[in-house]
C-alpha positions as CSV (number, residue, x, y, z in Angstrom):
1,M,4.2,23.7,18.4
2,M,1.4,23.9,15.9
3,S,2.3,23.5,12.3
4,A,1.6,26.3,9.9
5,A,-1.5,25.9,7.7
6,K,-0.7,25.3,4.0
7,L,-2.8,26.0,0.9
8,N,-3.5,23.3,-1.6
9,F,-3.0,24.0,-5.3
10,P,-4.4,21.2,-7.6
11,R,-1.9,20.3,-10.3
12,P,-2.6,18.4,-13.5
13,P,-1.2,14.9,-13.7
14,A,1.4,15.9,-16.3
15,R,3.0,19.1,-17.6
16,P,3.9,19.8,-21.2
17,D,7.4,18.4,-20.9
18,Q,6.2,15.2,-19.2
19,A,4.6,12.0,-20.4
20,P,0.8,11.8,-20.2
21,D,-0.4,10.3,-17.0
22,F,-4.0,9.0,-16.5
23,S,-3.1,6.5,-13.9
24,R,-5.5,8.2,-11.4
25,I,-8.5,7.2,-13.6
26,A,-10.1,3.9,-12.8
27,V,-11.8,2.5,-15.9
28,P,-14.3,-0.3,-14.9
29,A,-15.2,-3.1,-17.2
30,A,-18.1,-2.5,-19.5
31,G,-21.5,-3.7,-18.4
32,M,-20.9,-3.6,-14.6
33,L,-23.7,-1.2,-13.5
34,P,-27.4,-2.1,-13.7
35,V,-30.2,0.0,-15.2
36,P,-32.0,1.6,-12.3
37,P,-35.8,2.2,-12.1
38,L,-37.1,5.4,-13.6
39,D,-38.2,6.6,-10.2
40,L,-34.6,6.4,-8.9
41,E,-33.9,8.5,-5.8
42,A,-30.7,10.2,-4.9
43,G,-29.9,7.9,-2.0
44,Q,-30.2,4.9,-4.3
45,S,-27.9,6.3,-7.1
46,R,-24.6,6.6,-5.3
47,S,-23.0,3.6,-7.1
48,H,-24.1,5.2,-10.5
49,A,-22.8,8.6,-9.5
50,V,-19.3,7.5,-8.5
51,G,-19.0,4.6,-11.0
52,L,-19.0,4.7,-14.8
53,I,-21.7,3.4,-17.1
54,R,-20.1,1.7,-20.1
55,V,-21.6,-0.5,-22.8
56,L,-18.8,-1.1,-25.3
57,D,-16.1,-3.4,-24.1
58,E,-12.5,-3.4,-25.3
59,D,-13.4,-5.5,-28.3
60,G,-16.2,-3.2,-29.4
61,R,-19.0,-5.6,-28.2
62,A,-22.1,-4.2,-26.5
63,V,-22.4,-5.9,-23.1
64,G,-24.3,-5.7,-19.9
65,P,-27.7,-4.5,-18.6
66,W,-27.5,-1.1,-20.5
67,A,-27.0,-3.0,-23.8
68,D,-30.0,-5.1,-23.0
69,Y,-32.0,-1.9,-22.2
70,L,-31.2,-0.6,-25.7
71,G,-32.3,-3.9,-27.3
72,D,-31.3,-4.9,-30.8
73,L,-30.5,-1.5,-32.3
74,S,-30.8,-1.4,-36.0
75,S,-27.7,-0.8,-38.1
76,D,-29.4,2.3,-39.6
77,I,-29.6,3.9,-36.1
78,L,-26.0,3.2,-35.4
79,L,-24.7,4.2,-38.8
80,R,-26.6,7.4,-38.6
81,G,-24.9,8.1,-35.3
82,L,-21.5,7.3,-36.8
83,R,-22.2,9.7,-39.7
84,D,-23.4,12.4,-37.3
85,M,-20.1,12.3,-35.5
86,M,-18.0,12.1,-38.7
87,R,-19.9,15.1,-40.1
88,M,-19.3,17.0,-36.9
89,R,-15.6,16.3,-37.1
90,A,-15.5,17.4,-40.7
91,V,-17.2,20.7,-39.8
92,D,-14.7,21.2,-37.0
93,R,-11.8,20.6,-39.3
94,R,-13.0,22.9,-42.0
95,M,-14.0,25.7,-39.7
96,L,-10.7,25.6,-37.9
97,N,-8.9,26.0,-41.2
98,A,-11.2,28.8,-42.1
99,Q,-10.4,30.7,-38.9
100,R,-6.7,30.1,-39.5
101,Q,-7.1,31.6,-43.0
102,G,-8.7,34.7,-41.5
103,K,-12.2,34.0,-42.9
104,T,-13.9,34.1,-39.5
105,S,-12.8,35.5,-36.2
106,F,-13.3,32.6,-33.7
107,Y,-14.1,28.9,-33.5
108,L,-14.3,26.2,-30.8
109,Q,-14.0,22.5,-31.7
110,C,-15.8,19.7,-29.9
111,T,-13.4,17.0,-31.1
112,G,-13.5,13.9,-28.9
113,E,-16.9,14.9,-27.5
114,E,-19.0,14.3,-30.5
115,A,-20.8,11.2,-29.2
116,I,-22.4,13.2,-26.3
117,G,-24.3,15.8,-28.3
118,C,-25.0,13.7,-31.4
119,G,-26.3,10.8,-29.3
120,F,-28.3,12.8,-26.8
121,Q,-30.1,14.9,-29.4
122,R,-31.3,11.9,-31.3
123,E,-33.3,10.8,-28.3
124,L,-35.2,14.1,-27.9
125,L,-38.5,15.0,-29.4
126,P,-39.6,18.2,-31.1
127,G,-40.5,20.8,-28.5
128,D,-37.8,19.7,-26.1
129,M,-35.2,22.4,-25.5
130,N,-31.4,22.3,-24.9
131,F,-29.7,25.0,-23.1
132,P,-26.1,24.6,-24.4
133,T,-22.7,26.0,-23.9
134,Y,-20.5,27.1,-26.8
135,R,-19.1,23.5,-27.3
136,Q,-22.4,21.7,-28.0
137,Q,-22.7,22.3,-31.8
138,S,-23.0,18.5,-32.0
139,L,-26.5,18.9,-30.8
140,L,-27.3,20.9,-33.9
141,I,-25.7,18.2,-36.1
142,G,-27.8,15.6,-34.3
143,A,-30.9,17.7,-34.9
144,D,-30.2,17.9,-38.7
145,Y,-29.7,21.6,-38.5
146,P,-28.9,23.0,-42.0
147,L,-25.1,23.4,-42.4
148,E,-25.8,26.6,-44.4
149,S,-27.3,28.2,-41.3
150,L,-24.6,26.8,-39.0
151,M,-21.7,28.1,-41.2
152,G,-23.5,31.3,-42.0
153,Q,-23.6,32.2,-38.3
154,L,-19.9,31.5,-38.1
155,Y,-19.1,33.8,-41.0
156,S,-21.7,36.4,-40.0
157,N,-22.8,36.9,-43.6
158,E,-26.3,37.1,-45.1
159,L,-26.9,33.4,-44.4
160,D,-26.5,34.0,-40.7
161,P,-30.0,33.4,-39.2
162,L,-29.1,35.7,-36.3
163,Q,-28.0,38.5,-38.7
164,G,-24.7,39.1,-36.9
165,R,-26.3,39.7,-33.5
166,Q,-24.3,37.0,-31.8
167,L,-20.6,36.2,-31.7
168,P,-19.5,33.3,-33.9
169,I,-20.3,29.9,-32.4
170,M,-23.1,31.3,-30.2
171,H,-25.9,29.8,-32.2
172,S,-29.7,30.0,-31.6
173,A,-32.2,27.7,-33.2
174,R,-35.5,27.5,-31.4
175,D,-37.1,25.2,-34.0
176,Y,-34.3,22.7,-33.5
177,G,-34.4,22.8,-29.7
178,F,-31.3,24.9,-29.2
179,F,-31.6,27.9,-26.9
180,S,-29.5,31.0,-27.6
181,I,-26.0,30.5,-26.2
182,S,-24.8,32.9,-23.6
183,G,-21.1,33.8,-23.3
184,N,-21.5,34.0,-19.5
185,L,-20.8,30.5,-18.4
186,G,-23.4,28.9,-16.1
187,T,-26.4,31.0,-17.0
188,Q,-28.0,28.3,-19.1
189,Y,-28.2,26.0,-16.1
190,V,-30.8,28.1,-14.3
191,Q,-32.5,29.0,-17.5
192,A,-33.1,25.3,-18.3
193,V,-34.6,24.7,-14.9
194,G,-37.0,27.7,-15.4
195,W,-38.0,26.4,-18.8
196,A,-38.6,22.9,-17.4
197,M,-40.8,24.5,-14.7
198,A,-42.8,26.2,-17.4
199,C,-43.2,22.9,-19.3
200,A,-44.6,21.3,-16.1
201,L,-47.0,24.1,-15.6
202,R,-48.2,23.9,-19.2
203,G,-48.5,20.1,-19.1
204,T,-47.2,19.7,-22.6
205,G,-44.9,16.8,-21.9
206,E,-41.8,18.6,-23.1
207,I,-38.6,18.6,-21.2
208,A,-35.4,20.8,-20.9
209,A,-31.7,19.8,-20.9
210,A,-29.1,21.9,-19.3
211,W,-25.4,21.8,-20.3
212,I,-22.4,22.9,-18.5
213,G,-18.6,22.2,-18.5
214,D,-16.6,20.9,-15.6
215,G,-15.0,24.3,-15.0
216,A,-18.3,26.2,-14.9
217,T,-19.7,23.9,-12.2
218,A,-17.7,26.3,-9.8
219,S,-20.2,29.0,-10.7
220,N,-23.1,30.2,-8.5
221,D,-25.6,29.4,-11.3
222,F,-24.7,25.7,-11.2
223,H,-25.6,25.4,-7.5
224,S,-28.7,27.7,-7.9
225,A,-30.0,25.5,-10.6
226,L,-29.5,22.3,-8.5
227,L,-31.3,23.9,-5.6
228,S,-34.2,25.1,-7.6
229,A,-34.5,21.7,-9.4
230,S,-34.4,19.9,-6.1
231,V,-37.2,22.1,-4.7
232,Y,-39.6,22.2,-7.7
233,L,-38.7,18.8,-9.3
234,P,-39.2,20.0,-12.9
235,P,-38.6,17.7,-16.0
236,V,-35.0,18.7,-16.6
237,I,-31.8,16.8,-17.3
238,L,-28.7,18.5,-15.8
239,N,-25.7,17.6,-18.0
240,V,-22.1,18.1,-16.9
241,V,-19.5,17.6,-19.7
242,N,-16.3,16.7,-17.8
243,N,-13.7,17.0,-20.5
244,Q,-10.8,17.4,-18.0
245,W,-9.9,21.0,-18.8
246,A,-11.6,24.4,-18.3
247,I,-9.7,26.6,-20.8
248,S,-6.2,26.1,-19.5
249,T,-7.2,25.1,-16.0
250,Y,-7.1,21.5,-14.9
251,T,-10.4,20.0,-13.8
252,G,-9.2,19.6,-10.2
253,M,-9.7,23.3,-9.6
254,A,-13.4,23.0,-10.1
255,A,-13.8,19.5,-8.6
256,G,-12.0,20.2,-5.3
257,K,-12.3,17.1,-3.1
258,S,-15.5,15.9,-4.7
259,E,-15.4,12.2,-5.7
260,T,-17.1,13.0,-9.0
261,Y,-19.2,15.9,-10.5
262,A,-22.2,13.6,-10.5
263,A,-21.9,13.0,-6.8
264,R,-22.5,16.7,-6.1
265,A,-26.1,16.3,-7.1
266,L,-26.7,13.8,-4.4
267,G,-26.3,16.5,-1.7
268,Y,-29.2,18.3,-3.3
269,G,-31.4,15.2,-3.3
270,I,-31.1,14.8,-7.1
271,P,-30.1,11.3,-8.4
272,A,-27.1,11.2,-10.7
273,L,-25.3,9.0,-13.2
274,R,-21.7,9.1,-14.5
275,V,-21.2,7.9,-18.1
276,D,-18.4,7.1,-20.5
277,G,-19.0,10.0,-22.9
278,N,-16.8,8.4,-25.6
279,D,-19.1,5.3,-25.8
280,Y,-21.9,6.2,-28.2
281,L,-24.1,3.2,-27.1
282,A,-23.7,4.3,-23.4
283,V,-24.7,7.8,-24.4
284,I,-27.9,6.9,-26.2
285,A,-28.8,4.3,-23.5
286,V,-28.5,6.7,-20.6
287,S,-30.0,9.6,-22.6
288,R,-33.1,7.4,-23.4
289,W,-33.4,6.4,-19.8
290,A,-33.1,10.0,-18.4
291,I,-35.5,11.4,-21.0
292,A,-38.1,8.8,-20.2
293,R,-37.7,9.5,-16.5
294,A,-38.2,13.3,-17.0
295,R,-41.2,12.8,-19.2
296,K,-42.9,10.6,-16.7
297,G,-42.6,13.3,-14.1
298,Y,-40.0,11.8,-11.8
299,G,-38.1,15.0,-11.6
300,P,-34.5,16.1,-12.4
301,V,-31.5,13.9,-12.9
302,Q,-27.9,14.9,-13.3
303,I,-25.6,13.2,-15.8
304,E,-21.8,13.6,-15.8
305,W,-20.4,12.8,-19.2
306,F,-16.8,11.7,-18.7
307,T,-14.8,12.6,-21.7
308,Y,-11.7,14.5,-22.9
309,R,-11.3,17.7,-24.8
310,A,-9.0,16.5,-27.6
311,A,-8.6,19.9,-29.3
312,A,-7.6,23.3,-28.0
313,H,-10.1,25.2,-25.9
314,S,-10.6,27.6,-28.9
315,T,-8.7,29.0,-31.8
316,S,-7.1,31.5,-29.4
317,D,-5.7,28.7,-27.2
318,D,-2.5,26.7,-27.4
319,P,-2.9,23.6,-25.2
320,T,0.7,22.6,-25.6
321,A,1.4,25.4,-23.1
322,Y,-0.3,23.5,-20.3
323,R,-0.6,19.8,-21.1
324,P,1.5,17.2,-23.0
325,K,1.2,17.5,-26.8
326,D,0.1,13.8,-27.2
327,E,-2.1,13.6,-24.1
328,A,-5.3,13.1,-26.2
329,K,-3.9,9.9,-27.7
330,A,-3.3,8.5,-24.2
331,W,-6.8,9.1,-23.0
332,P,-7.9,5.7,-21.6
333,L,-11.5,5.8,-23.0
334,G,-10.4,6.1,-26.6
335,D,-12.0,8.0,-29.5
336,P,-15.8,7.9,-29.9
337,V,-15.7,7.6,-33.6
338,D,-13.2,4.8,-33.6
339,R,-15.1,2.9,-30.9
340,L,-18.4,3.0,-32.7
341,K,-16.7,2.1,-36.0
342,T,-15.1,-0.9,-34.3
343,H,-18.5,-2.0,-32.9
344,L,-20.2,-1.7,-36.3
345,I,-17.4,-3.7,-38.0
346,A,-17.7,-6.4,-35.3
347,R,-21.5,-6.5,-36.1
348,G,-20.7,-7.0,-39.8
349,D,-22.4,-3.6,-40.6
350,W,-19.3,-1.7,-41.6
351,S,-15.7,-2.0,-42.8
352,E,-12.5,0.0,-42.9
353,E,-13.0,0.6,-46.7
354,R,-16.6,1.9,-46.2
355,H,-15.4,4.1,-43.4
356,L,-12.7,5.7,-45.5
357,Q,-15.3,6.2,-48.3
358,A,-17.7,7.8,-45.8
359,E,-15.0,10.1,-44.5
360,A,-14.3,11.4,-48.0
361,E,-18.0,11.8,-48.8
362,L,-18.8,13.7,-45.7
363,L,-15.8,15.9,-46.1
364,D,-16.8,16.6,-49.7
365,E,-20.4,17.4,-48.5
366,V,-19.2,19.8,-45.8
367,T,-16.6,21.4,-48.1
368,T,-19.2,22.0,-50.8
369,V,-21.6,23.7,-48.4
370,Q,-18.7,25.7,-46.9
371,K,-17.7,27.1,-50.3
372,A,-21.3,28.1,-51.1
373,V,-21.6,29.9,-47.8
374,E,-18.2,31.6,-48.2
375,A,-19.4,32.9,-51.5
376,R,-21.9,35.0,-49.6
377,G,-19.1,36.8,-47.6
378,T,-16.2,36.1,-45.2
379,F,-13.8,38.3,-43.2
380,V,-11.4,38.1,-46.2
381,D,-14.0,38.9,-48.8
382,P,-16.8,40.7,-47.0
383,Q,-20.2,41.4,-48.5
384,P,-21.7,43.9,-46.1
385,I,-25.3,43.8,-45.2
386,S,-27.4,46.9,-45.3
387,P,-26.9,49.0,-42.1
388,A,-30.7,49.2,-41.9
389,E,-30.7,45.6,-40.7
390,I,-29.4,46.6,-37.3
391,F,-32.8,48.3,-36.6
392,R,-34.8,45.2,-37.5
393,G,-35.9,42.5,-35.1
394,V,-35.1,44.5,-31.9
395,Y,-38.4,46.3,-31.2
396,A,-41.9,45.4,-32.3
397,D,-42.5,49.2,-32.9
398,L,-39.3,51.1,-33.6
399,P,-38.9,54.0,-31.1
400,P,-38.9,57.5,-32.6
401,H,-35.2,58.2,-31.7
402,L,-34.1,55.1,-33.6
403,R,-36.4,55.9,-36.5
404,R,-34.6,59.3,-36.7
405,Q,-31.2,57.6,-36.6
406,R,-32.1,55.3,-39.4
407,Q,-33.4,58.2,-41.5
408,E,-30.2,60.1,-40.8
409,M,-28.3,57.1,-42.1
410,G,-30.3,57.3,-45.3
411,F,-32.5,54.3,-44.7
């Protein structure tokens, strides 16, 4: 007698009433994987796609071929990276509090993932373009985007460069290499490939970087982008931020039986690398390599950034409903800020005392800007903008029916 077929329903390793369990995750020693040539092909990249590129060891030392690839990084570069991440964390903390106080409607933190955006952005050049999701505000921090503009968009007041035309956290900053965020997950992946194709046609030397979360890799756009990239070979870096959770859905729902998300690219003939996303030195090393590869015309590459979403999905989410409360503390790859801090202390470039001082200074900097932005209007104390603004910046020449509507409103 034939047995009845059964469906498989992936389950997270631990439920809220259980102890965190990351035993399934194999963490290789730092410095194990070599630096491949820039003209790496898909068939040659399997070990990088299923392995994990790490630079910082358990004692905070930079070891292995990727550390050699970076060379002797100056303390200024690393301290700037540490401050970028600390500044991002301070913004997250203050804006979460602001939302809880009813001053803005919505916010998403990137806590635990700061190294990825802050490190990657510092390796780009003006003219390069990121196509981000709603959790890549660290790219803006790494690009030195003005905090006034970032927060103004979140409060939708007169300092909002988008004049209220986007939902909070859906930033757009062309001059800072940050394409307008789309709320429809996955769309930015195909857009990045198209932009990169245009860069190649223009011959400007600029590149594009696509960003997607692990959950959205289940979308059609993800696969459409991979196919187009494998056909036209444009200068695009296809980033997958695997933070283990898609809203409240465990990453296994999107991964299926794939070994890794990076390995999926191999089937399209695209080389791929898998990286410890909580290791700032690994982030900048692989980013530097991938960007150099794209600029030299060797085509697309996919990078899976292996990390953990330490905070809730958004301010409307309660992660204790679907995962252990202290799961983030058990994450085997640690905290990106703490790991870079440990490395800098080991180098003699930092100390616990200086770290505490920097935390206080950055929090004061962010709080000062926040108060100045809030003085221009919040949901609690709104300062409405003229209704005439809704007619601006939409059409080059305002159609007659809209001109009549504006006149009827008295403007």
